[in-house]
N, C-alpha and C positions, 0 to 999 in steps of 0.2 A: 461401437462407442455409445455411451449412454450418459444422461445427465449425472452430475457429480453427486447429487443427493436424491433422496426419495421425494416423491411428489408432494407429500404432506408437509415437508420442510419448506418447499417453495410456496405452497398455499399459505402457510403461516406467515411467511415474509410478506406476501402480497396483502394479507389481512392487516398487518401492522402498518404497511405503507398507506393503505386506504384509510386507516384510522387517523394517521397523521394528516392526510389530505383533508379529511373532514375537519380536523382541528384548525386547519389553515383556510377553510372555506373554499377549497378547490373542487372543481368539477372534473378536471382531468389534469394529467401531469405528463410533460415531455421530458424524457430522460436521455441525456446525451453521453454521459460517462459510461464507457464500456465496463468498468468495474461494477457499477450499479446495475447495468443490464445483466451482467453475469450473475451477480448476487441474487437478483430477483427471479431469474428464469433458468440459469445455467448456461446461457448462450456463450459459446467459446469459439472464437476464430480471430485471426489477425486481419480484421476487416474494417477497423475503425479509421483507416487512413482515407476512406471515402465516406460521404455522409451516411450516418447510421443513427438510429434513435429508437426509443421505445415509448409507446403511448399507453398510459394507464388511465382508464376511466373508473368512476366509482362503481359502476356495474357492468363495464365492458372491458375486454382485454385481459391481460396485457397483449399488445400487438408489437411484434418486432418489425421494424421497417429498415430496409437496407438494400444493398446491391443484389441484383438477381443471381449472380454467380455465388453469392454467400448464403442464399436462402437454404441451401442444402444443410449447412451447419446448424441452422435453426431447427431443422427437422430431427437431427440425431443427437443434439446436445441439450434439447429442452423437451418439455412436455406440451409445447404449444401445438394447437391443431392447425390444419392447413389454412383455415380462414383467419388465424392469428399471425400468419406470416405474410407480410406485404412487401413485395420486392419491386424496385423500380427497374426499368429496362436498361440494358447495358449501353444503349446508345446515348444515355444521359450522363455517362461517367466522364468527368473532367472536361467539360465543354465550357467555353467562355460565353456562349450565346444563350445558355439556359442553365438550369440547376435541378438536380434530382428532387430537392425539397418542394419545388413547384408541383411535381407529380404527387408527392406525399401529402401535401396540403389538400389536394383534391380528394385523396383517399380518406383523409381524416374527416373531411366534410361529409363524404358519403357515408361514413360510419355514424354520423349524427353526433359527433363530439366536437364540432367546430364552433360551438357557442359556449357561453358561460365563462367561468374563471378557469383559465388554463395556466398552470404553473410550469416553469421551465428552469433548467439549471443554467445560471448566468455566468458561472466562472469555471467552466470545465474546458479542458484542452481541446475537446473534439467537436463541440457544437460551435461552428464558426459564426462570426457576425453576419456573413452573407446568408448562411443557412437560416439563422434565426430571422433575419429580415425578410427573406422569401416566405418563410412560414407565416409570419405575421401579416404580410401582404395577402397571402392566400387565404387567410382566415380572419377577415376584417371584423367579423361580428363577435369575436372572442375578446374577453378582457384578459390581458396578459399580466401574470403575477410572477415576480421573482421568487422562486422556490428553491434557490440554490441550497445544497447540502441537506435537503429534507430527507432523502433516502440515506445519506451518509450517517445522519444522527440515528436513524432507525437501526442501521447496521452496527452501531456501537456495542450493543449487547449481543454476545455470541450464544448460539445454541450449543447443546452437547455435541451435535454432529459437527459443527464448525470447530469446536475445541479439539475434537478427535483428529480432524484433518490437519489442524495446525500443529498438533503434536507429531504427526508424520512429517510435516514440513520442517519441524525442529530437528528431527533425526537427520534430514538431508543437510541442514545448516551445520550440524556438528561434523558430518563427513567432509563438507566443503572446507571448514576451518582446519580440520586435521590435515587435509591435503595441503593447505597453505603452510601449516607448521612443519610438515614433513619435507616440503620442497624448498623452503626459503633458506638461502645461504648466499654468501658472497660469490659473485661470478655468474649467478643465474640471471637471465634476462627477465624483466617484469612480465613481458608478454608470454614467455614460455611457462612461467609459474601460473599465470592467470588462465592460460589455456587448460591446464590440469584442473584448476579450481572450477572453471565453467563446466568442464566435462563431468566432474563429480556432482555438481548441482543438477545436471540433467540426468545422469545415470541413476542417482538416488540409491536405493537399497536393493537387495535381492528380492524383496517382497513388493516394492513399488518404486516407480520412477519419479523423477522430478520434472517440474515445469521451469520455464525461464522466469527467474525472479523479476518483479516489476522494477526493482532498482538495480541499475548497472553495478556489478561487483567492483569494489574499489580497493586499490592498493595505494597507501600513502607512505612513500619512502623518502627518507632524507629531507631535503628542503621542501619537497612537495607535501610532506606531512604537516606543514605549517598552515595548510588550508584544508577545507572540509571535504571537497568532492573532486579531486583530480582523477583523470582517466589514466589507465595504464599506458605505458609506452615500451620501447625496446631498450631502455636503459639497463645497465648492469647493476645489480644490487651490490653494495660495497660494505666492507668491514667498517664498523662504527656507526652504521645507519640504524635509526629506529624506524621500524616498519609497522604501520597499522593496516589491518584488513577490516573492511566493512563488507561483509558477505551476507549470506542468508540462504534459506531454502524455500522452495515453493512447491506446493502440492495442491492440485486441483484449483490453481490460481490463488491459493491462500499462502501468504508470505510470513516468514518468521525471520527477523533480523538478528545478526550476531556480529559483534565487533570485538577484536582482540588485537594485542600489540606484541611484536617480536623485536628484540634488539640483537644486532649482529656484533658480537664482541662483548667488551666489558662495559656495563652500564655506568653512566655518570651518577653522581649523588643527586643531581637535579631530577633525573629520570626516576630514580628510586623513590625520592620524596614525593614526586608528583603521582607516581603509581600508587603509593601508599594512600595518598589523599583520595584518589579516585576510587580505590577499592573500599575505603571507609565510607565514601560518599554513596556508593552503590548500596552498601549495607544499610545506611541511613534511609535512603529512598525506599528500599524494600520494607523496612520497618514501619515507615509512614504510610505505605500504600495499602489500602483496603477499601472495601465497598463503602461508599458515601464519604470517603476522604475528599477534602477540598484540594483541587489540583495545585493551587498556589501553595498550600501547606506542605505538599510533597516536595515541591521545589525548594521550599524554605529549609527542609531537612538537609538537602544537598548543600544549599548555600551556607548553612551553619558550619559544615565541614570545611568548605572552601575558605571561609573567613578565618578559621583557626590556622590554616596553612598559608594564608596570605595570597591565595590564588583567585583568579577571575575567569568566568566563562559567561560571555554575553548572550549566547544563543539559548533557546529553550533546551530542555534535557529529555524530552520525549513526546510521544504522540500515540494515538490509537493506530492499530495496524490490522490488516486482514486481507480480504480479496482485493487484487489489484493488477493492473496492467501498467506497462511503461507509460510515463516515466517515473512513477512514484508509487510506493507501497503504503504510504500513510493514508488515513481515511479523511484527513482535512477537517477533523472535528476537535476532539480533545487534545489539548496541548498542556505541557507542564512547564510553566514559567511564572515569574513573580506576579502576584495579585490576580491570578486566574481563579475565578470563583466557582467554576463548574465542579459539580460533585462527580466523582468517579463511580460509575455504576458497577454492581456485581456482574461478573462475567464479561467485562471489557477485557480486551487484550491490548497491551501497550508495549511499545518499544522504547525502553529507557536507554539513551545513548549519551555517554559522558565523554565527549570529545574535548581534548585539551590541545588547542593549536597554538604552539608557542613560537618564539622567535627562532626560525630556522629548523624546527623539528616539531613533532607532535605525537600524540598517542590517543587511543580510543579504547573504551570498554563499554559493552552494551549487553543488555538482557531483554528478551521478550518475555513479558510477565502476564500471567492469567490472574486477574483480580478476583478474589474470593470474598466471602462474607467477613472473614476475620483477618485477612492478609492478602498475600499473593504468592504464586508459585512460579518458578522458572520453567519456561518451555524447554530450554536446553540444559545440559549438564556438562559444561566445559570449563576447564580451569580458567580462573580470572587473572592470574598473575601474568606479568610480562615474561614471555618465553625467551630464554637466552639461547643463542646459537653460537 
């Protein structure tokens, strides 16, 4: 096993992060999000359920810091040297009377990075309040600065290598959705259908396999389709149901989302009209999306279509997407919603998801889009219409 990208790719990412650190007057940065750790170094393991972090200094590191039994993954998934891999002893795992971060704080101090302005990610799922508290107590001479999303915003602009990997993920997403379309019919249990979909996501293509997507694959059937994120169950699919699938593909931890809708039986006029509006809305969004477009203006293009049809969607319609681990494949930066003033950069990749959750039913249509100088291109090539079974 080897890192997902060439070393110069990671060197460029580290350079960009350090530039942002200088812009924010930081001497060091503590990274707790495993997606950011992966993006910065290639580190890849299901090890984030115990304390794990990365330390980046302006002229030192990066240093991976985690559980001793996971240090091996750092050796073969990254280009880090042995002195950049700092592991805490196994005896510190999940104890109530001590914490691994106490050990790591001593290591950071010994590296000479325990003073000055240290940024940290304040709103990640994985850096617990206790871990941060122990870190701050162990490094009392540091000035602690909230640097949440610093790495995420650097990640927003994708390299050619990242775009290439995401196009591979897109091929897996297409296979997963085709599996759903081929298998959906009345009388099939949701869990049986989704078992085939998950297998397709992992199997990938003959040329390359897939990873576990960061977002749990979703099936929205019947009344459950009136909400956004229901989990599959062992219910039987029934004639007359509208079924939405929010799936995706993942390659080297890079995610591409894809949502489509199926109807079992004869569609209602309401479904046909709503689907027509959503397809027109997607075309309007894609027409408005290009480098330096204002995110709020992209949303306005969608809203203009909804207004014509007398429809309403209260939630945002999209976000940036890329490298990610569960529970989310979004990058937590760029969002498409009313009055959003952020400019969309060239080579961002965004997931535009037009979900319409109605009274007792719902439908979804999404595209993962690569933003170019003059427009955008779809990552996947899959029919947008409501599939009738």
